C-alpha positions in Angstrom: -21.1 59.8 -43.6 -19.7 62.7 -45.6 -16.1 62.4 -46.9 -15.4 65.7 -45.0 -14.9 63.5 -41.9 -13.1 60.1 -42.3 -14.2 57.4 -40.0 -11.8 54.4 -39.7 -12.2 51.6 -37.1 -9.4 49.1 -36.6 -10.2 46.7 -33.8 -11.2 48.7 -30.7 -9.8 52.0 -32.0 -11.6 54.6 -34.2 -9.6 57.3 -36.0 -11.5 60.4 -37.1 -9.9 62.7 -39.6 -11.1 66.2 -40.5 -10.8 65.9 -44.3 -11.1 69.4 -45.7 -7.5 70.4 -46.3 -8.5 73.0 -48.8 -10.0 75.1 -45.9 -7.3 73.9 -43.5 -10.1 71.8 -41.9 -12.3 74.8 -40.9 -15.0 73.8 -38.5 -17.8 76.1 -39.7 -18.9 73.8 -42.5 -22.4 72.5 -41.7 -21.8 69.1 -43.3 -18.6 68.7 -41.2 -20.4 69.7 -38.1 -23.2 67.2 -38.7 -20.7 64.5 -39.5 -18.8 65.1 -36.2 -22.0 64.9 -34.2 -23.0 61.7 -35.9 -19.6 60.1 -35.5 -19.6 60.8 -31.7 -23.1 59.3 -31.4 -21.9 56.3 -33.4 -18.9 55.8 -31.1 -21.0 56.1 -28.0 -23.5 53.5 -29.2 -20.8 51.0 -30.2 -19.5 49.1 -27.1 -16.7 47.6 -29.3 -15.0 51.0 -29.4 -12.6 51.6 -26.5 -10.6 54.6 -27.7 -10.7 57.2 -30.5 -8.2 59.5 -32.2 -9.0 62.8 -33.8 -6.6 64.4 -36.3 -6.6 66.5 -39.4 -5.8 65.9 -43.1 -3.2 68.0 -44.8 -0.9 70.5 -43.0 -3.4 71.7 -40.4 -5.3 70.2 -37.6 -8.0 72.9 -37.9 -8.0 76.6 -38.7 -11.2 77.1 -36.7 -13.6 79.4 -38.4 -13.6 79.9 -42.2 -12.6 83.5 -42.8 -14.4 83.6 -46.2 -17.6 82.5 -44.5 -17.1 85.3 -42.0 -16.5 87.9 -44.7 -19.5 86.7 -46.7 -21.7 86.2 -43.6 -22.7 82.7 -44.6 -22.9 79.3 -42.9 -23.1 79.9 -39.1 -22.2 83.6 -39.5 -25.3 84.6 -41.5 -28.2 86.9 -40.6 -28.6 89.2 -37.7 -27.4 88.8 -34.1 -30.2 86.4 -33.2 -29.5 84.3 -36.4 -25.8 84.2 -35.6 -26.5 83.0 -32.0 -28.8 80.3 -33.4 -26.1 79.4 -35.9 -23.5 78.9 -33.2 -25.8 76.8 -31.1 -26.8 74.6 -34.1 -23.2 74.4 -35.4 -20.0 74.6 -33.5 -21.6 74.5 -30.1 -23.4 71.3 -31.0 -20.0 69.9 -32.1 -18.4 71.0 -28.8 -21.0 69.2 -26.8 -20.8 66.1 -28.9 -17.0 65.9 -28.6 -17.0 66.7 -24.9 -19.7 64.0 -24.3 -17.8 61.3 -26.2 -17.8 58.4 -23.8 -14.5 56.8 -24.8 -11.0 58.2 -24.2 -10.3 60.6 -27.0 -6.8 61.5 -28.2 -6.1 64.6 -30.3 -3.2 63.9 -32.7 -2.4 67.5 -33.5 -0.6 67.4 -36.8 -0.4 71.2 -37.5 -1.9 74.5 -36.6 -4.9 74.3 -34.2 -6.4 77.8 -34.2 -9.5 79.2 -32.6 -12.2 76.5 -32.5 -9.5 74.1 -33.6 -7.5 74.9 -30.5 -10.6 74.5 -28.4 -11.5 71.1 -30.0 -8.1 69.8 -28.8 -9.1 70.9 -25.3 -12.3 68.9 -25.6 -10.2 65.7 -26.0 -8.8 63.8 -23.1 -5.2 63.6 -24.2 -3.2 65.7 -26.7 -0.1 64.6 -28.6 1.5 67.2 -30.9 3.7 67.1 -33.9 6.6 69.5 -33.8 4.8 71.3 -36.6 1.8 72.0 -34.5 0.9 75.4 -33.1 -1.9 76.5 -30.9 -3.7 79.8 -30.9 -6.7 81.1 -29.1 -6.9 83.8 -31.7 -10.5 85.0 -31.6 -9.9 88.6 -30.7 -7.5 88.9 -33.6 -10.5 88.5 -35.9 -12.8 90.7 -33.7 -14.6 87.8 -32.0 -14.5 85.8 -28.8 -14.5 82.1 -28.3 -18.0 80.9 -29.2 -17.4 77.2 -28.6 -16.6 77.0 -24.9 -12.9 77.9 -25.0 -13.1 80.2 -22.0 -14.3 77.2 -20.0 -12.0 74.6 -21.5 -8.6 76.3 -21.9 -8.1 77.5 -18.2 -8.8 73.9 -17.1 -5.9 72.7 -19.2 -3.2 75.3 -18.7 -4.4 77.5 -15.8 -6.0 80.9 -15.9 -2.9 83.0 -16.3 -1.6 81.2 -19.4 -5.1 80.9 -20.8 -5.5 84.7 -20.4 -2.2 85.3 -22.1 -3.2 83.1 -25.1 -6.7 84.7 -25.2 -5.7 88.4 -24.9 -2.6 88.3 -27.1 -4.2 85.9 -29.7 -0.6 84.8 -30.4 0.2 81.2 -31.3 2.4 79.0 -29.1 4.5 76.3 -30.6 4.4 72.6 -29.7 7.3 72.8 -27.3 5.7 75.6 -25.3 2.4 73.7 -25.4 4.1 70.7 -23.8 5.8 72.8 -21.2 2.5 74.4 -20.3 0.7 71.1 -20.0 -1.5 71.6 -23.1 -0.1 68.5 -24.7 1.3 65.3 -23.1 4.0 64.8 -25.7 5.7 66.3 -28.8 7.0 64.1 -31.5 8.3 64.4 -35.1 5.6 64.8 -37.7 6.2 61.4 -39.3 5.9 59.7 -35.9 2.6 61.4 -34.8 0.1 58.9 -35.9 2.2 55.9 -34.8 2.5 57.5 -31.3 -1.2 58.2 -31.1 -2.2 54.7 -32.3 0.3 53.1 -29.9 -1.2 55.1 -27.0 -4.8 54.2 -28.2 -3.9 50.5 -28.2 -2.4 50.8 -24.7 -5.8 52.2 -23.6 -7.9 49.8 -25.6 -6.5 46.7 -23.8 -8.6 47.7 -20.8 -12.3 46.7 -20.2 -14.6 49.0 -22.2 -17.3 49.8 -19.7 -14.8 50.6 -17.0 -12.9 52.9 -19.4 -16.2 54.8 -20.1 -17.0 55.1 -16.4 -13.4 56.2 -15.6 -13.7 58.9 -18.2 -17.1 60.0 -16.8 -15.6 60.3 -13.3 -12.8 62.5 -14.6 -15.3 64.8 -16.3 -17.6 65.0 -13.4 -14.6 65.8 -11.1 -14.3 69.1 -13.0 -17.7 70.4 -11.8 -18.7 68.2 -8.8 -18.1 68.6 -5.1 -15.8 65.9 -3.6 -18.6 64.2 -1.7 -20.8 64.1 -4.8 -18.0 62.6 -6.8 -17.4 60.0 -4.1 -21.1 59.0 -4.2 -21.0 58.6 -8.0 -17.7 56.6 -7.7 -19.3 54.3 -5.1 -22.2 53.6 -7.5 -19.9 52.9 -10.4 -17.7 50.7 -8.3 -20.6 48.7 -7.1 -21.6 48.1 -10.8 -18.0 47.2 -11.8 -17.8 44.6 -9.1 -20.7 42.7 -10.7 -19.1 42.6 -14.2 -17.5 39.6 -15.8 -14.6 41.8 -16.9 -13.7 42.6 -13.3 -13.6 38.9 -12.5 -11.6 38.2 -15.6 -9.1 41.0 -14.7 -8.6 39.6 -11.2 -8.2 36.0 -12.5 -5.7 37.1 -15.2 -3.6 38.9 -12.6 -3.6 36.0 -10.3 -2.8 33.5 -13.1 -0.2 35.8 -14.6 -1.7 35.9 -18.1 -3.2 38.5 -20.4 -6.9 39.2 -19.8 -9.7 38.8 -22.4 -12.3 41.4 -21.9 -15.7 41.2 -23.5 -17.5 44.3 -22.1 -19.8 42.2 -19.9 
């Protein structure tokens, strides 16, 4: 895997770090896009992973698109309108789908500015924790563009249509405290405490049985687009499967015996 994305697994938790601080972790680098897609596939295939954290190296979480690439019309921005469409589909949209389809709970540890696609990537995660140095901006119109990575679908589901419209139409950044008040992030912490806070939360999640965590996440995602009766049907099928697992029996036994459970993923 390219060093543009760092992959670090400790126990049941994976930490992914955008590692292009010279570009403020711009997401339009093809190598980085490929690495993100590969990392998500690796996580999905590894049943030992129960939670993941996504963060950025340096002072930014992600600046979104690389302005130099836009100016020079290279990377995903090259060619005519059809080429650009294909570039988006093969680049940032493939990243968006991969992150959204990550099967384990995914925490965004937002260490600094999350602009454009960087803001949208945080919305693709399940939980967001922000450093007080973080800012969020849906700033596409400021550079004469619109969100090409699904932000118009993602952001209103996080903060409501009115606030999403305000962020989109003004293109102005909101600070971490405002993001917390609006429900875009769960918690705001001092910069030096960010990764400790994210790792502690990941560990609290990772003590739970892995297959059930993945099914619980899938139900939450399906709930965004399903009818209630359809979701109940899927929940019944998942629940039937859960009842047959060794981890369910272990959880019940551990509660009755007042001890910590030992989950195996079976």
